[in-house]
Every structure is written in C-alpha cells, then in structure tokens.
MARSERO-460266 format. One record per residue (C-alpha): residue number from 1; x, y negated, z negated. Coordinates in Angstrom, 3 decimals, m for minus. Example, Ala and Ser with C-alpha at 12.3 -4.5 7.8 and 13.67 -1.06 7.14 Angstrom:
// MARSERO-460266
PT  seq        c1        c2        c3
PT    1    12.300     4.500    m7.800
PT    2    13.670     1.060    m7.140
// end
This chain:
// MARSERO-460266
PT  seq        c1        c2        c3
PT    1    m6.866   m17.374    46.484
PT    2    m7.814   m14.073    46.918
PT    3    m6.274   m10.863    48.014
PT    4    m7.138    m7.964    50.094
PT    5    m6.793    m4.374    49.498
PT    6    m7.618    m1.134    51.387
PT    7    m8.277     2.092    49.596
PT    8    m8.425     5.401    51.331
PT    9    m9.487     8.170    48.978
PT   10   m10.609    11.804    49.259
PT   11   m12.054    13.967    46.869
PT   12   m11.892    17.140    48.594
PT   13   m10.838    19.845    45.842
PT   14   m13.243    21.977    44.073
PT   15   m10.668    23.791    41.639
PT   16    m7.665    23.063    40.840
PT   17    m4.253    24.798    42.287
PT   18    m0.840    25.001    41.164
PT   19     1.598    22.715    42.946
PT   20     2.742    23.581    46.390
PT   21     4.463    22.185    49.408
PT   22     5.756    22.969    52.781
PT   23     6.368    21.430    55.793
PT   24     5.867    21.874    59.611
PT   25     8.502    20.848    62.068
PT   26     6.050    18.464    64.306
PT   27     8.528    17.178    66.265
PT   28     7.203    17.886    69.489
PT   29     4.219    15.208    68.639
PT   30     6.689    12.469    68.921
PT   31     6.721    10.258    72.055
PT   32    10.410     9.712    71.752
PT   33    12.240    13.628    71.042
PT   34    15.279    12.928    71.977
PT   35    16.645    10.272    69.493
PT   36    19.653    10.427    67.427
PT   37    19.617     7.691    64.638
PT   38    22.498     7.975    62.233
PT   39    20.914     6.659    59.434
PT   40    18.722     3.491    59.205
PT   41    15.364     5.129    59.400
PT   42    12.052     3.611    58.863
PT   43     8.192     3.963    58.348
PT   44     5.674     1.042    58.437
PT   45     2.572    m0.094    60.183
PT   46     4.046    m1.938    63.056
PT   47     0.750    m2.863    65.172
PT   48    m1.460    m3.862    62.189
PT   49    m3.910    m0.492    62.229
PT   50    m3.060     0.112    58.909
PT   51    m1.532     3.626    60.097
PT   52     2.382     4.345    59.127
PT   53     4.557     4.379    62.558
PT   54     8.442     5.596    62.966
PT   55    10.522     2.627    63.554
PT   56    14.216     4.406    64.853
PT   57    17.509     2.889    66.219
PT   58    18.436     5.267    69.056
PT   59    22.341     5.909    68.979
PT   60    22.438     3.179    66.037
PT   61    21.250     0.236    68.609
PT   62    18.191     0.996    70.581
PT   63    15.116     0.142    68.885
PT   64    12.273     2.680    69.591
PT   65     8.773     2.969    67.853
PT   66     6.614     6.111    67.754
PT   67     2.850     4.461    66.889
PT   68     0.821     7.086    65.001
PT   69    m2.743     7.384    66.737
PT   70    m5.845     7.375    64.813
PT   71    m7.550     9.740    67.208
PT   72    m4.619    11.971    68.613
PT   73    m1.985    14.101    66.852
PT   74     0.861    12.777    69.582
PT   75     2.612     9.351    68.848
PT   76     2.549     6.636    71.294
PT   77     5.585     4.776    71.939
PT   78     7.559     1.911    73.365
PT   79    11.066     1.029    73.826
PT   80    12.086    m2.547    72.586
PT   81    15.376    m4.446    71.887
PT   82    19.158    m2.958    72.457
PT   83    21.262    m4.672    69.761
PT   84    24.751    m5.342    69.974
PT   85    26.981    m3.074    67.831
PT   86    26.105    m0.255    65.540
PT   87    23.430    m0.774    62.933
PT   88    23.799     0.431    59.416
PT   89    20.646    m0.519    57.707
PT   90    16.867    m1.366    57.902
PT   91    14.055    m2.861    56.292
PT   92    10.839    m4.349    57.508
PT   93     8.359    m6.826    56.537
PT   94     5.919    m9.710    57.933
PT   95     8.886   m12.644    57.698
PT   96     6.170   m15.082    58.838
PT   97     3.017   m13.811    57.167
PT   98     1.078   m13.402    60.699
PT   99    m0.129   m10.296    60.157
PT  100     2.654    m7.909    62.053
PT  101     6.011    m6.699    60.368
PT  102     9.113    m7.729    61.445
PT  103    12.643    m5.639    61.373
PT  104    15.898    m6.669    59.558
PT  105    19.163    m4.634    60.597
PT  106    22.691    m5.114    60.923
PT  107    26.200    m3.330    60.798
PT  108    29.678    m4.111    60.688
PT  109    30.399    m7.575    61.299
PT  110    28.203    m7.709    64.335
PT  111    25.566   m10.403    62.945
PT  112    22.708    m9.647    60.843
PT  113    19.783    m9.287    63.057
PT  114    15.946   m10.627    62.380
PT  115    13.369    m8.924    65.021
PT  116    10.259   m11.034    64.805
PT  117     7.071    m9.373    66.231
PT  118     5.457   m11.365    69.336
PT  119     2.536   m10.458    71.248
PT  120     0.395    m9.020    68.343
PT  121     3.354    m6.792    67.530
PT  122     3.968    m5.477    71.082
PT  123     7.187    m7.024    71.237
PT  124    10.461    m8.829    69.537
PT  125    12.211   m11.634    69.590
PT  126    15.946   m11.451    68.127
PT  127    17.620   m13.917    66.105
PT  128    21.324   m13.293    64.938
PT  129    22.919   m15.184    61.782
PT  130    26.721   m14.436    61.798
PT  131    28.122   m17.060    59.317
PT  132    29.102   m15.510    57.429
PT  133    29.799   m12.388    58.715
PT  134    29.362    m9.235    56.342
PT  135    29.676    m5.497    56.790
PT  136    26.021    m4.824    56.121
PT  137    25.117    m1.686    53.964
PT  138    21.769    m1.440    52.066
PT  139    19.111    m4.317    52.584
PT  140    15.890    m5.328    51.531
PT  141    13.057    m8.008    52.401
PT  142    11.974    m9.429    49.083
PT  143    10.179   m12.705    47.837
PT  144    13.191   m13.786    45.349
PT  145    12.241   m17.568    44.424
PT  146     8.233   m16.435    44.592
PT  147     7.630   m19.071    47.545
PT  148     4.948   m16.451    48.941
PT  149     7.875   m16.018    51.854
PT  150     9.854   m12.754    52.093
PT  151    13.748   m13.311    51.652
PT  152    16.419   m11.081    52.910
PT  153    18.984    m9.053    50.380
PT  154    21.867    m7.781    52.247
PT  155    24.461    m5.836    50.608
PT  156    28.136    m6.615    51.476
PT  157    30.532    m3.547    51.795
PT  158    33.584    m5.841    52.016
PT  159    32.546    m8.651    49.664
PT  160    29.628   m10.719    47.704
PT  161    26.220    m9.575    49.042
PT  162    24.652   m12.246    50.383
PT  163    20.856   m13.886    50.666
PT  164    19.150   m15.293    53.393
PT  165    16.066   m17.757    52.417
PT  166    13.125   m17.810    54.342
PT  167    12.524   m21.295    55.742
PT  168     8.865   m20.934    55.957
PT  169     8.269   m19.694    59.198
PT  170    10.322   m16.428    59.478
PT  171    13.379   m18.746    60.238
PT  172    16.521   m17.998    57.715
PT  173    19.276   m19.553    56.280
PT  174    21.883   m18.623    53.938
PT  175    21.616   m19.758    50.140
PT  176    23.758   m18.642    47.524
PT  177    21.528   m20.401    44.534
PT  178    18.793   m17.590    44.859
PT  179    20.832   m14.898    43.091
PT  180    24.793   m14.370    43.059
PT  181    25.348   m10.708    42.541
PT  182    28.898   m11.134    41.289
PT  183    30.658    m8.273    39.419
PT  184    30.702    m8.440    35.577
PT  185    34.222    m7.319    36.147
PT  186    36.295    m9.530    38.073
PT  187    36.858    m8.253    41.523
PT  188    36.515    m9.184    45.226
PT  189    32.780    m8.196    44.913
PT  190    32.821    m5.843    47.163
PT  191    31.424    m1.791    47.289
PT  192    27.853    m2.972    47.461
PT  193    25.941     0.036    48.799
PT  194    22.337     0.413    47.594
PT  195    20.099    m2.214    46.230
PT  196    16.693    m1.724    44.813
PT  197    14.232    m4.654    43.343
PT  198    12.221    m3.008    40.390
PT  199    10.483    m4.383    37.406
PT  200    12.553    m2.019    35.363
PT  201    11.782    m3.756    32.198
PT  202     7.449    m4.261    32.661
PT  203     7.736    m7.776    32.391
PT  204     5.990    m8.723    35.845
PT  205     9.302   m10.224    37.627
PT  206    11.659    m8.007    39.948
PT  207    15.069    m7.434    38.831
PT  208    17.546    m5.764    40.902
PT  209    19.846    m2.789    40.685
PT  210    23.026    m2.443    42.888
PT  211    24.682     0.999    43.691
PT  212    28.195     0.541    43.843
PT  213    31.123     2.472    45.636
PT  214    34.514     1.353    47.094
PT  215    36.540     3.901    49.090
PT  216    40.097     4.562    47.329
PT  217    39.308     3.091    43.966
PT  218    39.730     5.521    41.531
PT  219    39.488     3.372    38.240
PT  220    36.160     3.691    36.666
PT  221    36.234     0.406    35.323
PT  222    37.126    m1.184    38.241
PT  223    34.940    m4.006    39.047
PT  224    34.306    m2.689    42.681
PT  225    32.599     0.398    41.582
PT  226    30.989    m0.822    38.190
PT  227    27.038    m0.687    39.153
PT  228    25.118    m3.859    38.767
PT  229    21.700    m4.249    36.852
PT  230    20.577    m8.173    37.385
PT  231    17.601    m8.901    35.115
PT  232    15.233   m11.686    36.014
PT  233    14.933   m14.268    33.229
PT  234    11.877   m15.484    34.742
PT  235    13.400   m19.459    35.305
PT  236    15.351   m18.379    38.210
PT  237    18.299   m17.370    36.345
PT  238    19.687   m13.685    36.173
PT  239    21.514   m11.529    33.371
PT  240    23.578    m8.885    34.073
PT  241    23.222    m5.891    31.489
PT  242    23.953    m3.114    33.265
PT  243    25.899    m1.421    30.186
PT  244    23.618    m2.770    27.647
PT  245    20.764    m0.704    28.949
PT  246    22.813     2.490    29.507
PT  247    22.942     2.785    33.772
PT  248    26.105     2.128    33.970
PT  249    27.414     5.945    35.442
PT  250    31.267     4.456    35.736
PT  251    31.232     6.291    38.847
PT  252    31.177     5.798    43.091
PT  253    27.584     5.549    43.151
PT  254    25.677     5.794    46.532
PT  255    21.974     5.058    45.870
PT  256    19.129     5.048    43.202
PT  257    15.599     5.092    42.771
PT  258    13.211     3.999    40.115
PT  259     9.906     5.656    39.131
PT  260     7.919     6.993    36.279
PT  261     8.642    10.433    36.216
PT  262     6.884    11.230    33.230
PT  263     3.770     8.815    33.221
PT  264     4.059     6.839    30.260
PT  265     3.961     3.370    32.161
PT  266     7.763     2.903    32.231
PT  267    10.266     3.334    35.319
PT  268    12.877     6.024    34.930
PT  269    15.987     6.457    37.211
PT  270    17.919     8.688    39.530
PT  271    21.395     7.240    40.585
PT  272    23.562     9.370    43.466
PT  273    27.277     9.533    42.373
PT  274    30.000    11.079    44.512
PT  275    32.692    11.324    42.297
PT  276    30.608    12.974    39.670
PT  277    27.269    14.712    39.165
PT  278    24.158    12.471    39.799
PT  279    22.319    11.356    37.360
PT  280    18.772    11.316    36.044
PT  281    17.842     8.764    33.368
PT  282    14.660     8.188    31.220
PT  283    13.321     5.238    30.211
PT  284    12.993     4.996    26.222
PT  285    10.349     2.381    26.098
PT  286    12.416     0.093    25.358
PT  287    14.132    m0.474    28.451
PT  288    16.774     1.360    27.833
PT  289    18.168     4.607    29.391
PT  290    19.191     8.117    28.157
PT  291    20.565    10.427    30.554
PT  292    18.542    14.089    30.311
PT  293    20.369    15.556    33.151
PT  294    22.253    18.206    30.667
PT  295    18.762    18.381    28.795
PT  296    16.777    19.681    32.128
PT  297    19.849    21.573    33.487
PT  298    19.602    18.903    36.806
PT  299    22.917    19.512    38.509
PT  300    22.304    23.455    39.124
PT  301    19.209    22.227    40.978
PT  302    20.968    19.274    42.970
PT  303    24.468    20.467    43.466
PT  304    23.610    22.079    47.258
PT  305    23.051    18.144    47.990
PT  306    25.895    17.038    46.598
PT  307    27.342    14.547    47.910
PT  308    23.981    13.106    48.193
PT  309    22.774     9.931    50.548
PT  310    19.503     8.960    50.255
PT  311    17.047     9.577    47.294
PT  312    13.153     8.884    46.537
PT  313    10.784     9.641    44.398
PT  314     7.279    10.411    45.613
PT  315     4.347    12.758    45.022
PT  316     4.525    15.217    47.933
PT  317     2.328    18.077    46.594
PT  318    m0.427    15.463    45.274
PT  319    m0.558    16.953    41.453
PT  320    m0.070    13.295    39.893
PT  321     3.783    13.360    39.163
PT  322     6.520    12.113    41.365
PT  323     8.801    14.539    42.672
PT  324    12.436    13.663    43.890
PT  325    13.914    14.427    47.420
PT  326    17.718    14.064    47.906
PT  327    19.182    13.927    51.253
PT  328    22.636    15.113    51.605
PT  329    26.101    15.254    53.723
PT  330    26.977    18.654    51.678
PT  331    25.093    21.779    52.570
PT  332    21.737    21.105    52.246
PT  333    19.182    18.306    51.276
PT  334    17.222    19.242    48.355
PT  335    13.361    18.659    47.024
PT  336    12.725    18.926    43.374
PT  337     9.132    19.407    42.047
PT  338     8.117    17.513    39.102
PT  339     5.606    19.739    37.346
PT  340     5.285    17.435    34.418
PT  341     7.050    17.590    31.044
PT  342    10.131    16.841    32.608
PT  343     9.937    20.485    34.350
PT  344    11.505    20.363    37.864
PT  345    11.654    23.044    40.344
PT  346    13.721    23.136    43.056
PT  347    12.181    24.230    46.861
PT  348    14.924    25.237    49.113
PT  349    12.768    26.602    51.896
PT  350    10.131    24.065    52.038
PT  351    11.506    22.241    55.682
PT  352    12.342    24.358    58.503
PT  353    16.424    24.280    59.497
PT  354    18.458    22.302    60.200
PT  355    18.994    22.285    56.105
PT  356    21.051    19.179    55.891
PT  357    18.897    16.147    56.254
PT  358    21.170    13.266    55.961
PT  359    18.727    10.240    55.871
PT  360    14.537    10.319    55.705
PT  361    11.918     8.040    55.635
PT  362     8.570     8.879    53.868
PT  363     5.121     8.107    54.646
PT  364     1.860     9.493    55.566
PT  365     2.397    10.423    59.558
PT  366    m0.780    11.919    60.351
PT  367    m3.128    10.423    57.864
PT  368    m4.159    13.321    56.164
PT  369    m3.317    11.803    52.617
PT  370    m0.140    14.197    51.908
PT  371     3.301    12.124    52.315
PT  372     5.475    13.376    55.403
PT  373     9.288    12.956    56.444
PT  374    11.030    11.712    59.583
PT  375    14.441    12.730    59.447
PT  376    17.928    11.822    60.909
PT  377    21.327    13.843    60.989
PT  378    24.157    12.143    61.235
PT  379    28.299    12.717    61.314
PT  380    30.078    11.625    58.806
PT  381    28.356     9.099    56.853
PT  382    26.453     6.932    59.246
PT  383    27.224     7.754    62.757
PT  384    24.853     9.943    64.680
PT  385    25.155    13.703    65.509
PT  386    23.761    15.720    68.301
PT  387    21.148    16.949    66.420
PT  388    17.611    14.993    67.381
PT  389    15.687    13.301    64.434
PT  390    12.544    15.173    63.737
PT  391     9.155    14.689    62.217
PT  392     8.270    17.013    59.162
PT  393     4.728    17.237    58.494
PT  394     3.571    18.107    55.127
PT  395     1.165    21.260    55.245
PT  396    m0.812    19.680    52.226
PT  397    m3.130    21.577    49.534
PT  398    m6.282    21.111    47.718
PT  399    m5.131    18.307    45.640
PT  400    m6.911    15.056    45.935
PT  401    m4.949    11.869    46.605
PT  402    m5.346     7.707    46.528
PT  403    m4.080     5.601    49.115
PT  404    m3.904     1.907    48.604
PT  405    m2.512    m0.551    50.958
PT  406    m2.005    m4.072    49.753
PT  407    m2.585    m7.423    51.866
PT  408    m1.158   m10.762    50.306
PT  409    m2.600   m14.155    50.445
PT  410    m1.067   m16.139    47.695
PT  411     1.554   m13.708    47.556
PT  412     3.756   m12.347    50.461
PT  413     1.484   m10.633    53.296
PT  414     3.078    m7.300    52.678
PT  415     2.623    m7.841    48.744
PT  416     6.252    m6.679    47.883
PT  417     7.216    m6.899    44.448
PT  418     3.618    m5.905    43.487
PT  419     3.168    m3.346    40.920
PT  420     0.188    m0.895    40.491
PT  421    m1.057     1.253    37.579
PT  422    m3.393     3.881    38.173
PT  423    m5.269     5.494    35.052
PT  424    m6.777     8.648    34.435
PT  425    m6.233    12.035    33.127
PT  426    m2.318    12.293    33.788
PT  427    m1.873     8.936    32.067
PT  428    m0.599     6.175    33.792
PT  429     1.059     6.639    37.485
PT  430     3.042     3.516    38.525
PT  431     3.841     2.285    42.173
PT  432     5.707    m0.561    43.303
PT  433     5.477    m2.009    46.509
PT  434     9.236    m2.306    48.045
PT  435    11.222    m2.963    51.383
PT  436    14.147    m1.408    52.104
PT  437    15.306     1.299    49.855
PT  438    18.268     3.811    48.939
PT  439    21.071     3.518    51.725
PT  440    19.295     1.284    54.563
PT  441    16.055     2.889    54.886
PT  442    12.291     2.346    54.967
PT  443     9.425     3.811    53.244
PT  444     5.854     3.296    53.775
PT  445     4.242    m0.256    52.143
PT  446     1.473     2.282    51.368
PT  447     1.314     3.279    47.960
PT  448     0.485     6.718    47.259
PT  449    m0.762     8.613    44.001
PT  450    m1.765    12.101    43.601
PT  451    m4.319    13.122    41.486
PT  452    m4.326    17.012    41.417
PT  453    m7.820    18.232    40.780
PT  454    m9.165    15.241    39.244
PT  455   m12.291    14.046    40.772
PT  456   m12.035    10.345    39.894
PT  457    m9.807     7.751    38.367
PT  458   m10.414     5.777    35.481
PT  459    m8.763     2.537    37.111
PT  460    m6.205     1.065    38.850
PT  461    m4.666    m2.556    38.072
PT  462    m2.576    m4.752    40.346
PT  463    m0.024    m7.070    39.384
PT  464     0.423    m9.251    42.461
PT  465     3.485   m10.973    42.864
PT  466     1.874   m14.291    42.782
PT  467     0.900   m13.501    39.308
PT  468    m2.651   m13.022    39.934
PT  469    m3.866    m9.519    38.111
PT  470    m6.586    m7.227    39.574
// end
C-alpha cells in the first residue's frame, strides 16, 4: 500500500546568517484569549487542513480549540466538550483512521477519556474508560502491536501504568499483554511521570522510556523512582535495560526527550531531574549514553529553570541543529540554542514576560516555517493560575527550512512511530513522529528541519511504522 506525505519547503536565503531567535507575544491573535490551561496543552491539525491548531483545556476541563487560518493572522475558534474533573495530560491522534484527529485526556481518578472527532472534526463524542481507575500523568497514542491502529499508553502515578488496546474502530479495551512497564527493583510500580516512545537503538522499532518520580521517597535505589527503559525485542517482548545503557540518573525525574543533538544519526537524551541537576546524555554510537553535562558546562546554563517541568528538542532558529527548550516552576524557562559541536548558548530574553513558562506545546502556528510556542502558567505543578495562556510567534530569520507531514495508509494515519532522516551538509538530521511527550503535552505532527543557508537537501529517507522505507 502507498503512503502519502506533504513536503513544504522554502529557499529564501541568499547568504548564511548567525543563529538568532526572538519571539513576539501574539496572544491577541488567539480566538480564546482568556484561557488558563494548567499543564495539558496541545498543537496538532484538528480539521484536516494541514495547519497546526491549538488544543487547550480551559480550567483543565473545558475543551477549546483555536483553528489556524490559511488567509488570516487571526485564529478561528470553537468551544467543545466540558469534561468531568481536572485533566493532567493530553495527547492527540487519529484513533479510527478517519482523517480527523481525536483526543485522549484524564486526571486524578476521574476516568480516561477518548474524545472521538465527528462531523469532520467539528464536534467530539466522549468515551470514558474507568476500569481500572488511575491517576494519569503523561500519556501517548502509539501503535504498540503494529496493527495500523493507535493504542494508548497511560502513566499511572499510584501504580502500574496501563495500556488501552485499539480494537480497530476507535474503541478501546484495557490490555496488559501489549507491555507491562514493571519496575526492575520490586515496588508498587508507582511514580510514572513522563513517557517517551522512541527508537533509541536505531533498529526501527519503538522503545519506551519512563521518567519516574515519587514524592517523599528519598532512597535513590527505590524502584518507585528508578527510571525505566524498555527495549523492544521485535517479537512482542521487552527488556528493561536502563542501567546497562547509562540512562539511570537515580533521581526524582520528571520528563525526558530524545533527539540527535550532533547530527551523527543516533538519538541523544535530556532528562529533567528534581532532586539533582538535570542531565544531557550523548549516544556514543553503540546505543550507550555518556553524561556530558559537566563537559559542556550545562547546569549553569539551565539553572534558572530548576526545577524543570517540560523539555523539548526543536530547531527554533533553523540552523540545522536541534535546540533545547525547558519550562519551569523555578524562576524562568530556558532556551538553549545549539550552535553545533556541542556548543549551546542560553537565550534569556527571547520570549516576553512573564519569564516563567510552566507548560508549552510547539508547532508552526503561522505557517511561516519557524517553530512557535503556546504557553501555559500554572500554580504548583499542574493547577491553572490567574495568568492567561499566551501565544509566542517566532520572528524567524533568513535560514531555510523543510517541513514534512506524513499520512499513513498501511501504517497508522498519523504515522506515529515513523522516523525521518534528512541528509545534507549538516550530516544527518533525525526526527521521529510522536503523539504525547514530556509531562502530558502534545507537539505538532509536522516534522521540521532547519537547513541553515543550504540551498538544497541531498535526500529524506522515511522509515514507516509498517516497515516500508521510502
């Protein structure tokens, strides 16, 4: 079966420029300007026009969507469902492969909610799954059993994380056979905060990394706070290998992200910790990780963000290297620009006040080829504050870019689990299609590559979840 992709590319620069990035507060362009989201925020195309929209839960319970318009700077908007309880997590995907994205959310023992799009994405039908009840933290749509339908992985704060298997029509059933994310050190399996499905070992199947944190547990070897990396063995079985690959921080960890920071074709890792400094790990090429935090003097650069909440690698200045954005419950968020050669520069004044963004989702929200940020400001770790959400548009520069939006046919419709390698003067840029990242947020499905001053790319190779390579 064929797969489809949308390529959006501009070649507008005549001369290379130094990396730079600044953002403009464009919140007045939002349709809903007085929303307070808490933590759960999303960016995805919700009406099938290939433009990134903004998905938020006002006061953590009222679904509001701002729809990007192709011919106007102002967003259109629509109010949708009001949900029971407070929601702590959000991920988006096409659960029934009908061409319109659906929503998964939930919170503190108030049911896991799948909102199925109806009427071409103009309304949503709510389904609540409540047996077993869980305290939801991070969540992901992901095709665990490779049947072309998106399953759901749900992190449980108070016990073993759960999986909902897609029954083929957007209806779900709890299924413990797909994966059991059991602690290596025996425990009650609680403390599951952030989950990332990523192909860390380049073998073209998805592995699972879980950041663990358990309040009041101070013993570093307690299984409730030991991070977990489950390697997919390709035969329906999983091996827990966190220690052997060097990704066990022995800390209260909140979230993690995987990306290729040095364009050598393998994925590196950043982990947010709360009782010790956060860490940046370099993949040595043999799928083992080396902590380079001290080597690059990382902690002085990111200390204003301590303790961090969300982290995301993305190329904000289009120079061909992924940058690192960290949100915070501390004094301020931090943006590290990646200049190549493992050289990072902290940018402290690129976003307007307030300085402490607590949660953020990323996508191209004015379709100009530069990545933008929709930001939320919470009390504590999750509850909405009095500060309204804000939209920060990237002012851009003259660097070029490539955007790729995949549409699966043999694979799941969103191509979640696909890997893209973009070859050019920079080496290899790697991107993965994911649904749900960090601590319960959703970033755009459109894969974004900065090209710097390059006038062309050599090639893009797509590794589809179905096994097709194109």
